[in-house]
C-alpha positions, -999 to +999 in steps of 0.1 A: +000+000+000+015+033-010+023+061+015+001+086-002-034+083-017-034+064-050-068+080-059-081+116-057-108+119-030-117+153-044-129+138-076-144+106-062-179+106-048-184+095-012-194+059-012-221+042+009-208+033+044-219+001+060-212+008+097-218-028+107-191-040+083-169-010+093-172-022+129-156-055+120-123-037+117-127-003+133-142+011+165-138+047+154-117+072+135-108+102+157-093+136+152-076+151+183-060+185+186-039+201+212-056+232+226-032+257+243-057+264+271-077+232+274-051+206+265-058+175+244-093+176+229-112+151+207-123+173+179-144+147+161-150+110+158-167+087+133-189+069+139-201+092+168-209+078+202-186+048+201-166+059+232-175+067+267-164+101+282-135+084+301-124+066+270-123+098+250-101+113+276-078+083+277-075+082+239-068+119+237-040+119+262-024+088+246-024+104+211+004+129+216+042+126+221+057+137+254+086+153+235+082+180+208+101+180+175+118+213+170+133+228+138+152+259+130+132+265+099+105+292+098+079+266+089+083+229+091+062+197+096+071+166+116+050+135+113+052+103+133+032+071+136+029+050+168+003+030+187-010+025+222-032+000+241-057+011+268-083-005+289-120+000+278-144+017+303-181+011+304-205-017+296-204-016+258-216-043+235-186-054+214-192-075+183-166-095+165-138-083+188-107-102+196-106-087+231-134-070+250-111-056+277-086-035+256-086-012+226-057-003+203-051+032+190-029+038+159-018+074+157-006+097+129+007+127+147+016+160+129+035+188+146+035+219+124+060+246+134+051+281+122+063+313+138+032+331+125+010+309+147+004+314+184+030+296+205+049+290+172+030+259+160+002+234+164-004+197+169-030+173+157-034+135+156-054+112+133-063+081+153-076+047+142-092+027+171-096-010+168-100-041+189-074-058+168-036-054+172-030-055+134-002-031+132+007-041+096-029-031+085-035+001+104+000+015+100-004+014+062-039+027+065-026+057+085+001+064+058-028+071+035-054+085+059-031+109+078-018+130+049-052+129+033-069+144+064-044+173+064-051+178+028-089+178+026-101+178+062-129+158+078-141+145+044-111+121+045-127+101+074-158+094+053-137+083+022-116+059+043-146+046+062-164+039+029-135+018+016-128+000+049-165-010+052-161-030+020-132-050+034-139-087+040-144-096+077-110-102+094-102-139+100-071-146+121-045-167+103-061-161+069-048-142+038-066-109+032-067-085+003-075-050+015-080-021-010-084+016-009-090+030-043-063+015-065-040+008-036-040-028-022-025-045+008-021-083+007-010-100+039-017-129+062-032-120+096-016-135+128-030-170+137-057-170+164-037-187+191-013-156+191-040-130+197-048-117+232-083-131+241-104-142+270-103-178+257-077-206+260-040-204+251-037-228+222-060-241+195-037-269+186-013-289+208+020-274+216+038-305+206+026-301+170+042-266+169+076-277+182+091-296+152+075-274+125+095-243+119+082-219+093+093-226+057+078-193+044+090-162+062+061-142+049+037-163+071+032-146+105+041-168+134+030-146+162+017-112+174+036-082+159+057-104+136+063-074+113+079-053+140+116-042+137+132-064+163+167-058+151+163-021+148+147-017+182+174-037+201+204-032+179+224-018+208+213-046+232+215-077+210+234-098+236+205-091+260+178-105+238+180-139+254+177-125+289+147-104+278+131-135+262+133-153+296+119-124+315+090-123+290+082-160+293+083-158+331+059-129+332+083-105+348+073-068+348+095-049+323+097-011+318+109+000+284+121+036+280+126+052+245+131+088+233+099+088+211+065+071+210+074+055+177+106+039+190+088+031+223+058+013+207+080-005+182+103-018+210+073-031+230+058-048+200+092-063+191+097-077+226+062-091+227+069-108+194+097-128+209+071-151+226+058-166+194+042-190+189+032-187+226+002-165+234+016-138+257-007-136+287+009-105+303-005-070+299+015-049+275+013-011+268+032+001+237+029+037+248+019+045+283+013+080+298+008+093+333-028+101+323-037+064+319-061+054+346-039+024+355-010+047+363-024+056+398-026+018+406+010+013+396+022+044+413+006+032+446+025-001+447+046+000+479+083-010+481+086-047+486+053-055+467+053-070+433+043-053+401+018-071+379+031-091+349+034-064+322+055-048+295+053-010+298+065+013+272+071+050+282+089+081+270+084+103+300+114+102+323+091+109+352+084+072+353+120+065+364+111+080+398+074+071+399+081+034+392+116+032+406+109-002+421+103-018+387+127-048+387+136-047+350+142-015+331+153-013+294+164+018+276+164+016+238+165+039+208+184+070+199+172+106+205+166+126+173+188+156+168+157+178+166+140+164+197+135+185+228+135+165+261+133+176+297+170+165+301+199+170+277+210+141+256+244+130+243+257+112+213+253+074+211+279+055+232+312+046+216+311+014+195+275+020+184+284+019+147+307-010+148+300-040+126+275-064+141+300-093+137+325-075+159+298-065+184+286-101+189+320-115+197+334-085+217+349-098+249+351-079+282+380-055+285+389-036+317+374-004+303+341-021+292+340-038+326+344-005+345+318+011+323+294-017+330+300-014+368+295+023+366+263+019+346+249-006+372+260+016+401+243+048+386+211+029+378+184+039+355+183+074+369+214+082+349+190+085+319+179+119+334+212+134+323+219+115+291+202+088+270+219+054+266+209+019+256+211-004+286+193-031+306+191-029+344+181-062+359+194-085+387+179-116+369+206-142+360+196-158+327+197-195+320+199-192+283+233-183+267+234-158+238+239-177+206+269-162+189+263-182+157+231-163+153+247-130+160+275-137+135+249-141+108+235-106+112+244-081+086+257-046+092+234-021+075+260+004+066+251+041+062+225+041+035+189+043+048+176+021+020+203-005+026+196-003+063+159-010+058+165-041+036+192-054+059+169-050+089+144-073+071+171-100+068+183-096+104+148-097+117+142-130+099+174-145+113+165-135+149+128-145+146+137-180+133+160-185+162+137-174+189+107-192+173+128-224+174+139-216+210+103-211+222+089-242+204+116-264+218+110-250+253+073-257+250+077-292+236+077-310+270+042-296+276+029-312+244+014-344+259-008-323+282-025-307+253-032-340+235-065-355+243-068-392+251-081-415+224-118-423+229-128-459+235-140-480+206-176-481+219-179-445+230-207-424+215-197-398+189-223-375+206-208-376+240-182-353+255-146-356+242-121-373+264-105-348+289-069-335+286-044-352+308-042-337+343-012-315+349+008-320+380+037-295+383+059-317+405+054-348+385+061-328+353+094-314+367+105-349+380+099-365+346+116-336+328+146-338+352+150-375+343+145-370+306+161-336+300+149-307+278+164-320+245+197-314+227+186-280+213+181-265+247+209-283+265+234-267+241+220-232+248+212-233+285+233-236+317+230-264+342+202-248+362+178-250+332+153-269+354+148-238+375+136-219+344+109-245+339+100-243+376+096-205+375+076-208+343 
């Protein structure tokens, strides 16, 4: 799908809108502006009345960056795309929804700087709200819808709605062909067992997933399979295995990035590491202090545990408000034209070294001292300068696979080359972690395989129950049998503790 409209809405008549069909994909289209005196305001939404008053407030506050892009030009425009996830409020009837508890907001934000305007500029956001976390669909939709709105105004909402209402109903795991005018997007939606839901974890047995690695890289294997895993964690590649363990164990993780785009991409990338397992923890790609759940998190006393979650933020205030969060990750690079509450520095030395050298780099006295200083200073050092780092006392069981890291390709300096190389690197990393996860899950396979019904049982009766799961019996059997050659080569001797915590 192109980044700009492939048809002229000015010359095309507004088509009929089937709101029921539209609701299969979209909750609402919203336009939100930043008012200098009243703050974030929802200017309009279509269809009207889809959100409660509390939801309108939550969506409005989640649709603007904490930092402001600044330019020395007299008049300039800065666009960014990101997404958030908030809890729904109110007793609403939700049809054909993957999840009734949360709603996803995909944002096209425009900051226009103009010295002739009051306060030197203005901000507006075009937001697509949906019950589905289909980033590959809605990000492309925003690339058309965002610029179109700023070109022709509110009429753009009706044009987009008329085309979306003609899309086929979304079916998880199926190929879809979505068109807007002469533009078309063909993709396969994530399989149903990877989508957050109120139902069970797996549709099929885990054992059937373990030996079958994807032969076609275009087939999605989990949630947010299209996210830029390599780009988000390029400065922390050696830490991916530790983060994978923390994710599977349901540990609370705080991700800090300079911009909402980097923040939401990093959260999506981390969540994608769990594929093909359904991640049952709460995740927030872009979280603000105005979210109703913030007060609950802020009231957690020292010594008490945070709920299982992956929280993405850009506001450095969270470093003090949630200072007891056990695992904190800082990713991304501050843009040169970005204004933050604290000054920023250049990326740390070695950032632009070749990936091959990075993966095999051994500890030196200088790097050891830097690591000790980083740990001693703690995450609060981000208040003075941004750096990519992980603060966690968790000792991982899985060893980083240097053979995987050595296959990664350095992108070089060309943006076009960098984008294509990221695709290659993401495929390499995803294949490895998919294989790692499926092998880890393989011992649970027999518990998802129903017993064979007796020869004389009625076909109209209840199916045989799944085998009962006894944790201690499972661990004893696993200890005697072992986790398999693949994991034994990649895990330390205390691998059984990892299963015990899981």
